[in-house]
N, C-alpha and C positions, 0 to 999 in steps of 0.2 A: 909885174903882169898878172899874176894870181889875183893879187888884191884889186887890181883894176877890173878883172873879169867878175869877181865876185861882187864888187860894187855894182857894175853894169847889170849883173843878174839880179841883185836886190832891187834896183830901180825898176827894172822891167817887170818883175813879178809884183812889186807894190802897185804900179800902174794898172796891171792886169786885175789885181784884186779890187782896186777902186772902181774900174769899169764894171766889173761884175756886181759890186755892190750898188752901184748906181742903177744898172739894169734890175736888180731886185727891188729898189726903191720906186723906180718908174712902174715896175709891174704892180707894186702895192697900190700905188696911186690909181692906176687904171682899173685894177681889181675892185677897188672900193667904189668907183664910178659905175662899174658893170653891176655891181650888187644892188644898185638903186634902179636898174631897168628891170622890166618884166621879163624879158628873154633870159634864158639860162645859157645861150650859145656864147654870148660874150664872157660869161663867168668861166666857161670851158676853155675859150680861145686864148685869154690872156696868159694863163700859165704856160700853155703850149708855145706861144710866141716868145715868151720871156726865155724859156728853156732853148729854144731855137736860137735866139740871139746870143745867149751865153756860150752855146756850143761853137758857133761861129766865131766868137770872140776868141775863144780858147785855141781853135785852130790858127787863126790869124796871128795870135801872139805866140804860139808855138813856133811859127815860121820866123817871127821877129826875133825870138830867143836864139834860133838856130843860127840866123844870119849875123846878128849883131855881137852876141856873146861868144858863140862857138865858131863862128867864121864859116859856116857851112854855105856852099853855093846853092842857093835856093832854086835857081834855073835848072842846075844839073839835077838836083833833088826831085824836081817835079817831073823832069824828062825820065828820071829813073821810076818814079812811081807809075808812069805811063806804061813802061815795059812791064813793071810787076802788078798792074792793075787788076788782072784776072786772080792773081793769089790774094791780093788785099780784099777783093770783092767776095771771094769764097771764105776767107777769114772773118770778114763782117756780115756774113750773111743774115745772122740773127739780128743784128742791129738794123739792117737795111729792112728786114721783115717787120721789125717793131716800128720803124719810121713809117712804113706803108700802112701798117695797121693803124696808126695814130690818124693818118690822112683820111683813111677809110672812115674812121669813127666820126671825124668832123664833116665828111661829106654825106654819109649815110644817116648819121645822128641817131643810132639805136637807143641812146640815153643820153642824159644831161646831168651836170653836176647837181647833186641833190636827190637823185633818184635812187631807189632801192632795186638792185639788180641781183640775180643770181645766174651763175655760170659754173659748170663744173659742181664742186662741192662747196663753193664760196658764195655766201649770201652777205650783203652789206651795202652801205650807202656810198655812192660815188662822191669823193671829195676833191679829187684832181685827175685830169687826163693830161699826162705829160708827154715830153717828146719820145720817150721810150716805153713808159708804162702807165697803167692806170691805178690810182690809189683808192682802196676802199676801206671804210670803217665798219666793221663787222657788228653784230648785235652784242657780242662779248667785248666791244670797245677795243679790239685789237686793230692794228693798222697793216693791211695787207697790200702788197705791191704785186700786180699781175702784169707780165709783159703784154704788150698791146697785140702782138701776133696771136697770143693765145685767146685774147678776149674776141678778136675778129674770126678766129676759127672755130670757136666753141659756140655750142647752143646757148643763146642767152634769154633769160626771162626777165623782162622789165616789170617788176611788180608795182611801180608806181603808175603804170599806164592802165592798171585795171580800173574798170568802170564799176565794178561790183565784187562782192565776195560770195562764195559758194559753200553751203554746209552740206555734208553727207555723212550720216552715221546711222548705226543700228541700235534698236532697243530690244533686249531679249528678255522674253517673259517665260515664266515657268510652264512646264507642260500641264500643270493642273488647270491653267487658264481655260475657260469655256469659250465657245465660239461667240456667244452674245457678249461675253466680257471683252474679247478681242474687237468686235465691232464697235462697241461702246468706246473703247480706248481709241480706235483709229479715228471716230467721229470727233471726239474731244480734242485730239491733237490737232486735227484738221481746223477746228474752231479757234484753237489756240494761235496757230499760224496766221489765220485770217485776220485776227485782232491785232497782230503786229504791224505797225505802220511801215517798218522798213523792209518787211518781207514781200517779195515780188509774188503776183499772181503766177499760177502754174506750178506751184510746189506739188511733191508727191509724198504720200504717206501711205504705205503699202505693206500688207502681211505677205512677206516674200519667201521665207524659208522655214524648213523644219531643221533647226541646228542639231548639233551633237547633244546639247543639254538645254536648248532653249527655242521658243517659238519667236522668230526674228521679224521685227518690223523695220522696214527702211524708211528714212525720213530725209528728204532732199529739198533744200530750198535755196534762193539766192537773197542775198541782203544788198539793199541799195546804199552801200557805203565802201568807201575804200580804207577808212580808219580802222586800224586794227584793234584799238581799245574799244571803239563803238561795236565792232562785230563780237568781240569777246564778252561784252556786256550783254548783248542780246542773246547770245549763246547760253549765257549763265541763266538768264530769266527763263529761256525756253526749257533748259534742262530741269530747273527747279520745279517748274509747272507740270512737266511731263511726270515727274516722280510724285506729285499730288495727284495727277490724273490716274496712274497706275494704282496707287493706293486706294483712291476712292472708288475705283471699280473693282476692289477686292482681289487684285492680282498682286504679282510680285516680280522682282527682277531675278532672273536666272544667273547662276554663276557656273563655271566649268566644274563638272562633277563626274565621278565614276560610281557605278553600282557594282558591287562584288557579291555574287551569290554562292554560298557554300552548300555543297550537296553531301549528305550523309548516306553512305552505303548501308 
């Protein structure tokens, strides 16, 4: 009897394993087709559907194993589950929240596979939206799994939907800089930004503050690109030319310093 039960269990588990592998194969086929389309929704939907099918297969085959191998009365078991449904629902509350979170993601579509998103302290590219969680590839190339209930309940910033990038920084000049020198530096920086094709009109270059050890110039401008590398390259060009402008106008960059005066009685 024991050998018979073990053989039946082995056969049942083998069939379950084969059906799960077939589900994975079908999922890969449809995922390959989805990657050829322009829409990212199907790329996101295929893994979710595959996970859902595998979950239901596990549940169904669990009942089959209980019935055929262990001789459990499934009808009585289901009736018993109806009585203890509240307790099960409470125990599975987080799983239900994750499932509802995944449904919310597909309906609301705050992001798609391939988007770079940030929520909480996590920043990364979305690689998969699953039945229970969302998988991100961070900038450090680590693989982060975040429950969907946290994704939908946290403030989310989709960086891929940016239409442009904004730069804001300060240039600190030494206190020995004259008014005429500051005016000339402001004028030259404005001409510099005006000459950059990717810099939008409406930028600001202002002498704003008397700092603790510097005369502060605020520079704010928008760059017509979402490409991080292009943005960094432009910032580098602007920074180098600002250094040249400050040098040509006879001024210098201030750094935090403290003056100490010793008094002799």
